[in-house]
C-alpha positions as CSV (number, residue, x, y, z in Angstrom):
1,M,-29.6,-7.1,-30.5
2,K,-29.0,-7.5,-26.7
3,H,-29.1,-10.7,-25.0
4,K,-30.2,-11.2,-21.5
5,I,-29.2,-13.8,-19.2
6,E,-29.9,-14.3,-15.4
7,V,-26.9,-14.3,-13.0
8,D,-27.1,-15.3,-9.3
9,Y,-25.6,-12.4,-7.4
10,R,-23.7,-14.9,-5.2
11,S,-21.5,-15.7,-8.1
12,I,-20.8,-11.8,-8.6
13,Q,-19.9,-11.5,-5.0
14,L,-17.7,-14.8,-5.1
15,L,-16.0,-13.3,-8.2
16,R,-15.4,-10.1,-6.5
17,I,-13.9,-11.7,-3.5
18,T,-11.5,-13.9,-5.4
19,V,-10.3,-11.4,-7.6
20,S,-9.7,-8.7,-4.6
21,G,-7.8,-11.5,-2.8
22,I,-4.8,-11.5,-5.2
23,F,-4.4,-7.4,-4.8
24,L,-4.7,-7.6,-0.9
25,I,-2.1,-10.4,-0.8
26,A,0.4,-8.7,-3.4
27,G,-0.3,-5.2,-1.7
28,L,0.9,-6.7,1.7
29,N,3.8,-8.2,-0.2
30,H,4.8,-5.0,-1.8
31,L,4.9,-3.3,1.7
32,L,6.4,-6.1,3.9
33,Q,8.8,-7.4,1.5
34,T,9.6,-4.3,-0.6
35,D,13.4,-5.4,-1.4
36,K,12.3,-8.8,-2.9
37,V,9.7,-6.9,-5.3
38,V,12.3,-4.6,-6.3
39,N,14.7,-7.1,-6.9
40,R,12.2,-8.8,-9.2
41,I,11.8,-5.7,-11.2
42,A,15.7,-5.5,-11.4
43,L,16.0,-8.9,-12.8
44,A,12.9,-8.3,-15.3
45,S,13.9,-8.2,-19.1
46,S,11.5,-5.1,-19.1
47,K,12.9,-3.4,-16.2
48,N,13.5,0.0,-17.9
49,F,9.7,0.2,-18.2
50,A,9.5,0.7,-14.5
51,Y,12.6,2.7,-14.1
52,F,11.1,5.1,-16.6
53,F,8.3,5.9,-14.0
54,G,10.8,6.5,-11.1
55,D,12.3,4.8,-8.3
56,P,11.3,1.2,-8.0
57,T,11.2,1.3,-4.4
58,L,9.0,4.0,-4.2
59,L,6.9,2.7,-7.1
60,V,6.6,-0.8,-5.2
61,L,5.5,1.0,-2.0
62,L,2.8,3.2,-3.8
63,S,1.4,0.2,-5.6
64,G,1.2,-1.7,-2.6
65,I,-0.8,0.9,-0.9
66,V,-3.0,1.3,-4.0
67,M,-3.5,-2.5,-4.2
68,I,-4.7,-2.9,-0.6
69,L,-7.0,0.5,-0.6
70,A,-8.6,-0.3,-4.0
71,G,-8.6,-4.2,-3.3
72,A,-10.5,-3.6,0.1
73,V,-13.0,-1.3,-1.6
74,F,-13.7,-3.8,-4.2
75,L,-14.0,-6.7,-1.7
76,I,-16.7,-5.0,0.0
77,G,-18.4,-4.0,-3.1
78,Y,-18.0,-0.3,-2.9
79,K,-17.4,1.7,-6.1
80,T,-16.4,-1.6,-7.6
81,K,-16.2,0.1,-11.2
82,W,-13.7,2.6,-10.0
83,A,-11.7,0.4,-7.9
84,A,-11.4,-1.9,-10.8
85,I,-10.3,0.7,-13.0
86,L,-7.6,1.5,-10.5
87,L,-6.5,-2.1,-10.2
88,I,-6.1,-2.4,-13.9
89,A,-4.0,0.8,-13.7
90,I,-1.7,-0.9,-11.3
91,L,-1.7,-4.3,-13.1
92,I,-0.9,-3.1,-16.4
93,P,2.8,-1.6,-15.7
94,I,3.3,-4.7,-13.4
95,T,2.6,-7.2,-16.1
96,I,4.6,-5.2,-18.7
97,T,7.6,-4.8,-16.2
98,V,7.6,-8.3,-14.7
99,Q,5.4,-10.7,-16.8
100,I,5.9,-9.9,-20.5
101,G,9.4,-11.2,-21.6
102,Q,9.9,-13.9,-19.0
103,T,9.0,-16.7,-21.7
104,S,10.1,-19.6,-19.1
105,T,7.2,-18.8,-16.9
106,L,4.1,-17.9,-18.9
107,G,1.7,-18.9,-16.2
108,P,1.9,-15.5,-14.4
109,L,1.3,-13.5,-17.6
110,F,-1.9,-15.6,-18.3
111,K,-2.8,-15.3,-14.4
112,N,-2.8,-11.5,-14.9
113,I,-4.6,-11.6,-18.3
114,T,-7.5,-13.6,-16.5
115,I,-7.6,-11.0,-13.6
116,F,-7.9,-8.4,-16.1
117,G,-11.0,-10.3,-17.5
118,G,-12.5,-10.4,-14.0
119,L,-12.0,-6.7,-13.6
120,L,-13.3,-6.0,-16.8
121,F,-16.4,-7.7,-16.0
122,F,-17.1,-5.2,-13.1
123,I,-16.1,-2.3,-15.4
124,L,-18.4,-3.4,-18.1
125,N,-21.6,-4.2,-15.7
126,D,-23.0,-2.0,-13.1
127,T,-23.2,-4.9,-10.3
128,N,-23.9,-2.4,-7.4
129,K,-27.5,-2.0,-8.2
130,F,-28.8,-5.2,-8.1
131,N,-29.6,-7.3,-4.8
132,K,-30.4,-11.0,-5.7
133,K,-30.3,-11.6,-9.4
134,I,-29.1,-9.3,-12.2
135,K,-29.9,-9.4,-15.9
136,L,-26.9,-9.0,-18.2
């Protein structure tokens, strides 16, 4: 049985704007402070996961570019499902490398889990075809 609820589209817009913000800021950080981000990877207990994929500096720069581009597309509401999929694809290795295993700072891990939830909302729900209100 499928339940339907009404959701004000402004709340969807607000969710999209707030979730995109973290990727835009993080992407800029990856590009403008690459050495600091690479150093965080070097200090992470799961750094070998990142090293498996290649040179950390290149990975940080590429992830920064993807976060900015997909974050901007997500922000404006164009192809939100595909932008969300790309952002999750970037967030998973970052979370595994930097957040998992950092038992002294569980806050960032749960922040990323919350961001996953926000992105999954846009993957599971077609929010592009509605103007004012949608039924879920």
